[in-house]
PDB file of N, CA, C and O in Angstrom:
ATOM      1  N   MET A   1      13.304   6.483 -17.264  1.00  0.00           N
ATOM      2  CA  MET A   1      11.856   6.685 -16.212  1.00  0.00           C
ATOM      3  C   MET A   1      12.380   6.133 -14.925  1.00  0.00           C
ATOM      4  O   MET A   1      13.019   5.089 -14.791  1.00  0.00           O
ATOM      5  N   ARG A   2      12.051   6.908 -14.076  1.00  0.00           N
ATOM      6  CA  ARG A   2      12.494   6.969 -12.249  1.00  0.00           C
ATOM      7  C   ARG A   2      11.676   5.635 -11.740  1.00  0.00           C
ATOM      8  O   ARG A   2      10.519   5.348 -12.050  1.00  0.00           O
ATOM      9  N   ARG A   3      12.441   4.987 -10.996  1.00  0.00           N
ATOM     10  CA  ARG A   3      11.864   3.582 -10.206  1.00  0.00           C
ATOM     11  C   ARG A   3      12.062   4.039  -8.715  1.00  0.00           C
ATOM     12  O   ARG A   3      13.042   4.712  -8.398  1.00  0.00           O
ATOM     13  N   TYR A   4      11.094   3.650  -7.798  1.00  0.00           N
ATOM     14  CA  TYR A   4      11.004   3.999  -6.728  1.00  0.00           C
ATOM     15  C   TYR A   4      11.004   2.748  -5.615  1.00  0.00           C
ATOM     16  O   TYR A   4      10.568   1.725  -6.142  1.00  0.00           O
ATOM     17  N   GLU A   5      11.369   2.569  -4.253  1.00  0.00           N
ATOM     18  CA  GLU A   5      11.205   1.147  -3.584  1.00  0.00           C
ATOM     19  C   GLU A   5      10.397   2.017  -2.139  1.00  0.00           C
ATOM     20  O   GLU A   5      10.548   3.120  -1.613  1.00  0.00           O
ATOM     21  N   TYR A   6       9.677   1.055  -1.946  1.00  0.00           N
ATOM     22  CA  TYR A   6       9.152   1.646  -0.385  1.00  0.00           C
ATOM     23  C   TYR A   6       9.360   0.705   0.624  1.00  0.00           C
ATOM     24  O   TYR A   6       9.378  -0.492   0.338  1.00  0.00           O
ATOM     25  N   LYS A   7       9.529   1.119   1.838  1.00  0.00           N
ATOM     26  CA  LYS A   7       9.510   0.090   2.849  1.00  0.00           C
ATOM     27  C   LYS A   7       8.353   0.971   3.979  1.00  0.00           C
ATOM     28  O   LYS A   7       8.105   2.168   4.120  1.00  0.00           O
ATOM     29  N   PHE A   8       7.842  -0.248   4.638  1.00  0.00           N
ATOM     30  CA  PHE A   8       6.952  -0.169   5.352  1.00  0.00           C
ATOM     31  C   PHE A   8       7.088  -0.574   6.946  1.00  0.00           C
ATOM     32  O   PHE A   8       7.201  -1.739   7.326  1.00  0.00           O
ATOM     33  N   VAL A   9       7.065   0.418   7.699  1.00  0.00           N
ATOM     34  CA  VAL A   9       7.404   0.006   9.380  1.00  0.00           C
ATOM     35  C   VAL A   9       6.230  -0.098  10.292  1.00  0.00           C
ATOM     36  O   VAL A   9       5.450   0.852  10.224  1.00  0.00           O
ATOM     37  N   GLU A  10       5.987  -0.895  10.993  1.00  0.00           N
ATOM     38  CA  GLU A  10       4.811  -0.988  11.819  1.00  0.00           C
ATOM     39  C   GLU A  10       5.138  -0.208  13.424  1.00  0.00           C
ATOM     40  O   GLU A  10       5.961  -0.708  14.191  1.00  0.00           O
ATOM     41  N   ILE A  11       4.643   0.610  13.648  1.00  0.00           N
ATOM     42  CA  ILE A  11       4.923   1.381  14.913  1.00  0.00           C
ATOM     43  C   ILE A  11       4.020   1.063  15.787  1.00  0.00           C
ATOM     44  O   ILE A  11       3.039   1.788  15.619  1.00  0.00           O
ATOM     45  N   PRO A  12       3.792  -0.095  17.132  1.00  0.00           N
ATOM     46  CA  PRO A  12       2.811  -0.134  17.753  1.00  0.00           C
ATOM     47  C   PRO A  12       2.328   1.065  18.662  1.00  0.00           C
ATOM     48  O   PRO A  12       3.215   1.726  19.201  1.00  0.00           O
ATOM     49  N   ALA A  13       1.147   1.374  18.863  1.00  0.00           N
ATOM     50  CA  ALA A  13       0.580   2.339  19.855  1.00  0.00           C
ATOM     51  C   ALA A  13       0.885   2.084  20.925  1.00  0.00           C
ATOM     52  O   ALA A  13       0.701   0.921  21.285  1.00  0.00           O
ATOM     53  N   LYS A  14       1.473   3.047  21.877  1.00  0.00           N
ATOM     54  CA  LYS A  14       2.000   2.820  23.260  1.00  0.00           C
ATOM     55  C   LYS A  14       1.004   3.569  24.033  1.00  0.00           C
ATOM     56  O   LYS A  14       0.903   4.788  23.900  1.00  0.00           O
ATOM     57  N   ARG A  15       0.169   2.808  24.937  1.00  0.00           N
ATOM     58  CA  ARG A  15      -0.783   3.234  25.775  1.00  0.00           C
ATOM     59  C   ARG A  15      -0.158   3.410  27.241  1.00  0.00           C
ATOM     60  O   ARG A  15       0.719   2.692  27.720  1.00  0.00           O
ATOM     61  N   SER A  16      -0.762   4.476  27.846  1.00  0.00           N
ATOM     62  CA  SER A  16      -0.577   4.834  29.148  1.00  0.00           C
ATOM     63  C   SER A  16      -1.392   4.057  30.067  1.00  0.00           C
ATOM     64  O   SER A  16      -2.095   3.212  29.513  1.00  0.00           O
ATOM     65  N   PHE A  17      -1.473   4.128  31.291  1.00  0.00           N
ATOM     66  CA  PHE A  17      -2.367   3.756  32.211  1.00  0.00           C
ATOM     67  C   PHE A  17      -3.539   4.143  31.753  1.00  0.00           C
ATOM     68  O   PHE A  17      -4.477   3.357  31.620  1.00  0.00           O
ATOM     69  N   GLN A  18      -3.620   5.792  31.376  1.00  0.00           N
ATOM     70  CA  GLN A  18      -5.116   6.200  31.193  1.00  0.00           C
ATOM     71  C   GLN A  18      -5.649   6.052  29.747  1.00  0.00           C
ATOM     72  O   GLN A  18      -6.638   6.665  29.344  1.00  0.00           O
ATOM     73  N   GLY A  19      -5.044   5.337  29.124  1.00  0.00           N
ATOM     74  CA  GLY A  19      -5.639   5.022  27.765  1.00  0.00           C
ATOM     75  C   GLY A  19      -4.927   5.833  26.866  1.00  0.00           C
ATOM     76  O   GLY A  19      -5.024   5.388  25.723  1.00  0.00           O
ATOM     77  N   LYS A  20      -4.300   6.777  26.940  1.00  0.00           N
ATOM     78  CA  LYS A  20      -3.712   7.786  26.099  1.00  0.00           C
ATOM     79  C   LYS A  20      -2.183   7.323  25.579  1.00  0.00           C
ATOM     80  O   LYS A  20      -1.271   6.794  26.213  1.00  0.00           O
ATOM     81  N   ALA A  21      -2.271   7.758  24.087  1.00  0.00           N
ATOM     82  CA  ALA A  21      -1.009   7.185  23.539  1.00  0.00           C
ATOM     83  C   ALA A  21       0.301   7.900  23.907  1.00  0.00           C
ATOM     84  O   ALA A  21       0.807   8.892  23.381  1.00  0.00           O
ATOM     85  N   GLY A  22       0.680   7.233  24.828  1.00  0.00           N
ATOM     86  CA  GLY A  22       1.918   7.778  25.493  1.00  0.00           C
ATOM     87  C   GLY A  22       3.117   8.064  24.804  1.00  0.00           C
ATOM     88  O   GLY A  22       3.188   9.258  24.513  1.00  0.00           O
ATOM     89  N   GLY A  23       4.214   7.298  24.392  1.00  0.00           N
ATOM     90  CA  GLY A  23       5.245   7.525  23.752  1.00  0.00           C
ATOM     91  C   GLY A  23       5.306   7.147  22.290  1.00  0.00           C
ATOM     92  O   GLY A  23       6.375   6.859  21.753  1.00  0.00           O
ATOM     93  N   THR A  24       3.869   7.152  21.496  1.00  0.00           N
ATOM     94  CA  THR A  24       3.818   6.582  20.124  1.00  0.00           C
ATOM     95  C   THR A  24       4.461   7.623  19.496  1.00  0.00           C
ATOM     96  O   THR A  24       5.424   7.257  18.822  1.00  0.00           O
ATOM     97  N   PHE A  25       4.166   9.178  19.503  1.00  0.00           N
ATOM     98  CA  PHE A  25       4.928   9.961  18.823  1.00  0.00           C
ATOM     99  C   PHE A  25       6.258   9.830  18.688  1.00  0.00           C
ATOM    100  O   PHE A  25       6.748   9.808  17.559  1.00  0.00           O
ATOM    101  N   GLU A  26       7.068   9.721  19.855  1.00  0.00           N
ATOM    102  CA  GLU A  26       8.491   9.685  20.040  1.00  0.00           C
ATOM    103  C   GLU A  26       9.250   8.662  19.503  1.00  0.00           C
ATOM    104  O   GLU A  26      10.469   8.661  19.332  1.00  0.00           O
ATOM    105  N   ALA A  27       8.331   7.661  19.212  1.00  0.00           N
ATOM    106  CA  ALA A  27       8.836   6.008  18.669  1.00  0.00           C
ATOM    107  C   ALA A  27       8.674   6.528  16.943  1.00  0.00           C
ATOM    108  O   ALA A  27       9.656   6.454  16.204  1.00  0.00           O
ATOM    109  N   CYS A  28       7.716   6.899  16.579  1.00  0.00           N
ATOM    110  CA  CYS A  28       7.540   7.576  15.066  1.00  0.00           C
ATOM    111  C   CYS A  28       8.914   8.416  14.710  1.00  0.00           C
ATOM    112  O   CYS A  28       9.645   8.458  13.720  1.00  0.00           O
ATOM    113  N   LYS A  29       8.913   8.956  15.782  1.00  0.00           N
ATOM    114  CA  LYS A  29      10.054  10.239  15.507  1.00  0.00           C
ATOM    115  C   LYS A  29      11.324   9.281  15.070  1.00  0.00           C
ATOM    116  O   LYS A  29      11.873   9.169  13.974  1.00  0.00           O
ATOM    117  N   GLU A  30      11.574   8.666  16.259  1.00  0.00           N
ATOM    118  CA  GLU A  30      12.980   8.077  15.999  1.00  0.00           C
ATOM    119  C   GLU A  30      13.054   7.106  14.858  1.00  0.00           C
ATOM    120  O   GLU A  30      14.120   6.964  14.258  1.00  0.00           O
ATOM    121  N   VAL A  31      11.931   6.398  14.509  1.00  0.00           N
ATOM    122  CA  VAL A  31      11.944   5.606  13.326  1.00  0.00           C
ATOM    123  C   VAL A  31      12.000   6.668  11.944  1.00  0.00           C
ATOM    124  O   VAL A  31      12.989   6.503  11.230  1.00  0.00           O
ATOM    125  N   ILE A  32      11.311   7.420  11.644  1.00  0.00           N
ATOM    126  CA  ILE A  32      11.663   8.474  10.848  1.00  0.00           C
ATOM    127  C   ILE A  32      13.031   9.021  10.481  1.00  0.00           C
ATOM    128  O   ILE A  32      13.476   9.186   9.345  1.00  0.00           O
ATOM    129  N   LEU A  33      13.761   9.336  11.926  1.00  0.00           N
ATOM    130  CA  LEU A  33      14.784  10.252  11.365  1.00  0.00           C
ATOM    131  C   LEU A  33      15.681   9.256  11.583  1.00  0.00           C
ATOM    132  O   LEU A  33      16.751   9.791  11.294  1.00  0.00           O
ATOM    133  N   ALA A  34      16.002   7.687  12.047  1.00  0.00           N
ATOM    134  CA  ALA A  34      16.836   6.416  11.378  1.00  0.00           C
ATOM    135  C   ALA A  34      16.532   6.554  10.041  1.00  0.00           C
ATOM    136  O   ALA A  34      17.367   7.199   9.406  1.00  0.00           O
ATOM    137  N   GLN A  35      15.486   6.096   9.364  1.00  0.00           N
ATOM    138  CA  GLN A  35      15.314   5.904   8.193  1.00  0.00           C
ATOM    139  C   GLN A  35      15.670   6.897   7.336  1.00  0.00           C
ATOM    140  O   GLN A  35      16.106   6.545   6.240  1.00  0.00           O
ATOM    141  N   ALA A  36      15.571   8.256   7.622  1.00  0.00           N
ATOM    142  CA  ALA A  36      16.110   9.226   6.519  1.00  0.00           C
ATOM    143  C   ALA A  36      17.480   9.330   6.871  1.00  0.00           C
ATOM    144  O   ALA A  36      18.048  10.121   6.118  1.00  0.00           O
ATOM    145  N   GLU A  37      18.278   8.804   7.782  1.00  0.00           N
ATOM    146  CA  GLU A  37      19.872   8.680   7.467  1.00  0.00           C
ATOM    147  C   GLU A  37      20.303   7.582   6.853  1.00  0.00           C
ATOM    148  O   GLU A  37      21.500   7.347   6.687  1.00  0.00           O
ATOM    149  N   GLN A  38      19.228   6.718   6.415  1.00  0.00           N
ATOM    150  CA  GLN A  38      19.360   5.513   5.633  1.00  0.00           C
ATOM    151  C   GLN A  38      19.164   5.858   4.153  1.00  0.00           C
ATOM    152  O   GLN A  38      19.299   4.934   3.350  1.00  0.00           O
ATOM    153  N   GLY A  39      18.839   7.169   3.667  1.00  0.00           N
ATOM    154  CA  GLY A  39      18.275   7.818   2.539  1.00  0.00           C
ATOM    155  C   GLY A  39      16.734   7.524   2.250  1.00  0.00           C
ATOM    156  O   GLY A  39      16.279   7.649   1.113  1.00  0.00           O
ATOM    157  N   TRP A  40      16.099   7.202   3.135  1.00  0.00           N
ATOM    158  CA  TRP A  40      14.265   6.907   3.195  1.00  0.00           C
ATOM    159  C   TRP A  40      13.859   8.254   3.317  1.00  0.00           C
ATOM    160  O   TRP A  40      14.456   9.043   4.050  1.00  0.00           O
ATOM    161  N   ARG A  41      12.666   8.622   2.493  1.00  0.00           N
ATOM    162  CA  ARG A  41      12.257   9.936   2.597  1.00  0.00           C
ATOM    163  C   ARG A  41      10.705   9.142   3.261  1.00  0.00           C
ATOM    164  O   ARG A  41      10.241   8.029   3.011  1.00  0.00           O
ATOM    165  N   LEU A  42      10.249  10.124   4.079  1.00  0.00           N
ATOM    166  CA  LEU A  42       9.016   9.928   4.647  1.00  0.00           C
ATOM    167  C   LEU A  42       7.753  10.020   3.435  1.00  0.00           C
ATOM    168  O   LEU A  42       7.464  11.048   2.822  1.00  0.00           O
ATOM    169  N   LYS A  43       7.164   8.817   3.285  1.00  0.00           N
ATOM    170  CA  LYS A  43       5.929   9.136   2.183  1.00  0.00           C
ATOM    171  C   LYS A  43       4.585   9.210   2.951  1.00  0.00           C
ATOM    172  O   LYS A  43       3.796  10.021   2.467  1.00  0.00           O
ATOM    173  N   GLN A  44       4.211   8.620   3.908  1.00  0.00           N
ATOM    174  CA  GLN A  44       2.950   8.844   4.501  1.00  0.00           C
ATOM    175  C   GLN A  44       2.883   7.973   5.925  1.00  0.00           C
ATOM    176  O   GLN A  44       3.653   7.041   6.158  1.00  0.00           O
ATOM    177  N   VAL A  45       2.006   8.352   6.692  1.00  0.00           N
ATOM    178  CA  VAL A  45       1.775   7.344   7.978  1.00  0.00           C
ATOM    179  C   VAL A  45       0.107   7.107   7.764  1.00  0.00           C
ATOM    180  O   VAL A  45      -0.715   8.021   7.698  1.00  0.00           O
ATOM    181  N   VAL A  46      -0.096   6.124   7.701  1.00  0.00           N
ATOM    182  CA  VAL A  46      -1.406   5.236   7.934  1.00  0.00           C
ATOM    183  C   VAL A  46      -1.861   4.744   9.356  1.00  0.00           C
ATOM    184  O   VAL A  46      -1.024   4.342  10.164  1.00  0.00           O
ATOM    185  N   VAL A  47      -3.025   4.779   9.608  1.00  0.00           N
ATOM    186  CA  VAL A  47      -3.343   4.852  10.619  1.00  0.00           C
ATOM    187  C   VAL A  47      -4.716   3.536  10.213  1.00  0.00           C
ATOM    188  O   VAL A  47      -5.905   3.830  10.088  1.00  0.00           O
ATOM    189  N   PRO A  48      -4.180   2.219  10.081  1.00  0.00           N
ATOM    190  CA  PRO A  48      -5.148   1.106   9.787  1.00  0.00           C
ATOM    191  C   PRO A  48      -6.254   1.180  10.699  1.00  0.00           C
ATOM    192  O   PRO A  48      -6.109   1.408  11.900  1.00  0.00           O
ATOM    193  N   PHE A  49      -7.552   0.955  10.035  1.00  0.00           N
ATOM    194  CA  PHE A  49      -8.773   0.515  11.005  1.00  0.00           C
ATOM    195  C   PHE A  49      -8.839  -0.876  11.419  1.00  0.00           C
ATOM    196  O   PHE A  49      -8.629  -1.926  10.812  1.00  0.00           O
ATOM    197  N   ASN A  50      -9.249  -0.559  12.839  1.00  0.00           N
ATOM    198  CA  ASN A  50      -9.253  -1.718  13.755  1.00  0.00           C
ATOM    199  C   ASN A  50     -10.744  -2.036  14.329  1.00  0.00           C
ATOM    200  O   ASN A  50     -11.184  -1.380  15.273  1.00  0.00           O
ATOM    201  N   GLU A  51     -11.465  -3.030  13.741  1.00  0.00           N
ATOM    202  CA  GLU A  51     -12.579  -3.295  14.062  1.00  0.00           C
ATOM    203  C   GLU A  51     -13.218  -3.433  15.936  1.00  0.00           C
ATOM    204  O   GLU A  51     -14.267  -3.151  16.516  1.00  0.00           O
ATOM    205  N   LYS A  52     -11.940  -3.997  16.309  1.00  0.00           N
ATOM    206  CA  LYS A  52     -12.140  -4.081  17.895  1.00  0.00           C
ATOM    207  C   LYS A  52     -11.848  -2.822  18.647  1.00  0.00           C
ATOM    208  O   LYS A  52     -12.331  -2.583  19.754  1.00  0.00           O
ATOM    209  N   MET A  53     -10.842  -1.834  17.844  1.00  0.00           N
ATOM    210  CA  MET A  53     -10.681  -0.408  18.616  1.00  0.00           C
ATOM    211  C   MET A  53     -11.794   0.450  18.412  1.00  0.00           C
ATOM    212  O   MET A  53     -12.203   1.217  19.284  1.00  0.00           O
ATOM    213  N   GLY A  54     -12.464   0.300  16.898  1.00  0.00           N
ATOM    214  CA  GLY A  54     -13.239   1.188  16.437  1.00  0.00           C
ATOM    215  C   GLY A  54     -12.878   2.523  15.800  1.00  0.00           C
ATOM    216  O   GLY A  54     -12.044   2.519  14.894  1.00  0.00           O
ATOM    217  N   VAL A  55     -13.384   3.557  16.159  1.00  0.00           N
ATOM    218  CA  VAL A  55     -12.826   4.859  14.930  1.00  0.00           C
ATOM    219  C   VAL A  55     -12.228   5.314  16.137  1.00  0.00           C
ATOM    220  O   VAL A  55     -11.349   6.100  15.785  1.00  0.00           O
ATOM    221  N   TYR A  56     -12.252   5.203  17.773  1.00  0.00           N
ATOM    222  CA  TYR A  56     -11.338   6.246  18.850  1.00  0.00           C
ATOM    223  C   TYR A  56     -10.158   5.659  19.088  1.00  0.00           C
ATOM    224  O   TYR A  56      -9.471   6.219  19.942  1.00  0.00           O
ATOM    225  N   GLY A  57      -9.545   4.313  18.384  1.00  0.00           N
ATOM    226  CA  GLY A  57      -8.410   3.897  18.439  1.00  0.00           C
ATOM    227  C   GLY A  57      -7.599   3.039  17.566  1.00  0.00           C
ATOM    228  O   GLY A  57      -8.057   2.601  16.510  1.00  0.00           O
ATOM    229  N   THR A  58      -6.364   2.774  17.986  1.00  0.00           N
ATOM    230  CA  THR A  58      -5.965   2.143  17.068  1.00  0.00           C
ATOM    231  C   THR A  58      -4.640   1.092  17.873  1.00  0.00           C
ATOM    232  O   THR A  58      -4.258   1.185  19.040  1.00  0.00           O
ATOM    233  N   ASP A  59      -4.167   0.162  16.852  1.00  0.00           N
ATOM    234  CA  ASP A  59      -3.184  -0.882  17.525  1.00  0.00           C
ATOM    235  C   ASP A  59      -1.946  -0.415  17.125  1.00  0.00           C
ATOM    236  O   ASP A  59      -0.973  -0.949  17.657  1.00  0.00           O
ATOM    237  N   GLY A  60      -1.748   0.493  16.279  1.00  0.00           N
ATOM    238  CA  GLY A  60      -0.467   1.080  15.581  1.00  0.00           C
ATOM    239  C   GLY A  60      -0.466   1.760  14.442  1.00  0.00           C
ATOM    240  O   GLY A  60      -1.550   1.999  13.911  1.00  0.00           O
ATOM    241  N   TYR A  61       0.601   2.151  13.916  1.00  0.00           N
ATOM    242  CA  TYR A  61       0.769   2.898  12.483  1.00  0.00           C
ATOM    243  C   TYR A  61       1.177   2.471  11.712  1.00  0.00           C
ATOM    244  O   TYR A  61       2.019   1.714  12.197  1.00  0.00           O
ATOM    245  N   GLN A  62       1.215   2.339  10.122  1.00  0.00           N
ATOM    246  CA  GLN A  62       1.990   1.813   9.733  1.00  0.00           C
ATOM    247  C   GLN A  62       2.773   3.444   8.929  1.00  0.00           C
ATOM    248  O   GLN A  62       2.100   4.413   8.579  1.00  0.00           O
ATOM    249  N   VAL A  63       3.816   3.366   8.846  1.00  0.00           N
ATOM    250  CA  VAL A  63       4.790   4.561   8.580  1.00  0.00           C
ATOM    251  C   VAL A  63       5.263   3.810   7.105  1.00  0.00           C
ATOM    252  O   VAL A  63       5.545   2.631   6.891  1.00  0.00           O
ATOM    253  N   ILE A  64       5.231   4.887   6.266  1.00  0.00           N
ATOM    254  CA  ILE A  64       5.583   4.218   4.477  1.00  0.00           C
ATOM    255  C   ILE A  64       6.943   5.281   4.288  1.00  0.00           C
ATOM    256  O   ILE A  64       6.963   6.484   4.547  1.00  0.00           O
ATOM    257  N   PHE A  65       7.973   4.499   3.794  1.00  0.00           N
ATOM    258  CA  PHE A  65       9.302   5.337   3.274  1.00  0.00           C
ATOM    259  C   PHE A  65       9.174   5.316   1.722  1.00  0.00           C
ATOM    260  O   PHE A  65       8.381   4.583   1.130  1.00  0.00           O
ATOM    261  N   GLU A  66       9.904   6.062   1.206  1.00  0.00           N
ATOM    262  CA  GLU A  66      10.136   6.015  -0.410  1.00  0.00           C
ATOM    263  C   GLU A  66      11.726   6.123  -0.608  1.00  0.00           C
ATOM    264  O   GLU A  66      12.298   6.655   0.343  1.00  0.00           O
ATOM    265  N   ARG A  67      12.505   5.731  -1.626  1.00  0.00           N
ATOM    266  CA  ARG A  67      13.240   6.073  -2.200  1.00  0.00           C
ATOM    267  C   ARG A  67      13.738   5.638  -3.563  1.00  0.00           C
ATOM    268  O   ARG A  67      13.517   4.455  -3.820  1.00  0.00           O
ATOM    269  N   GLU A  68      14.391   6.378  -4.530  1.00  0.00           N
ATOM    270  CA  GLU A  68      14.738   5.804  -5.652  1.00  0.00           C
ATOM    271  C   GLU A  68      15.626   4.599  -5.737  1.00  0.00           C
ATOM    272  O   GLU A  68      16.724   4.537  -5.184  1.00  0.00           O
ATOM    273  N   ALA A  69      15.000   3.478  -6.586  1.00  0.00           N
ATOM    274  CA  ALA A  69      15.714   2.511  -6.822  1.00  0.00           C
ATOM    275  C   ALA A  69      16.944   2.432  -7.411  1.00  0.00           C
ATOM    276  O   ALA A  69      17.493   1.339  -7.552  1.00  0.00           O
TER     277      ALA A  69
END
């Protein structure tokens, strides 16, 4: 039976002065590529709900990686 392990990496949202998510995509991309080099496979990106931000924003993202244990 296969077993898997999971890694959760939090990426904070980077906001520009106009309120847009400036370099967040690039930060996610860097983390994904770095983890892939260590044998981790991207499983999912989750946007946690934040009551303060409402449905229009987030503090950051949870990037979930998987690999066989």
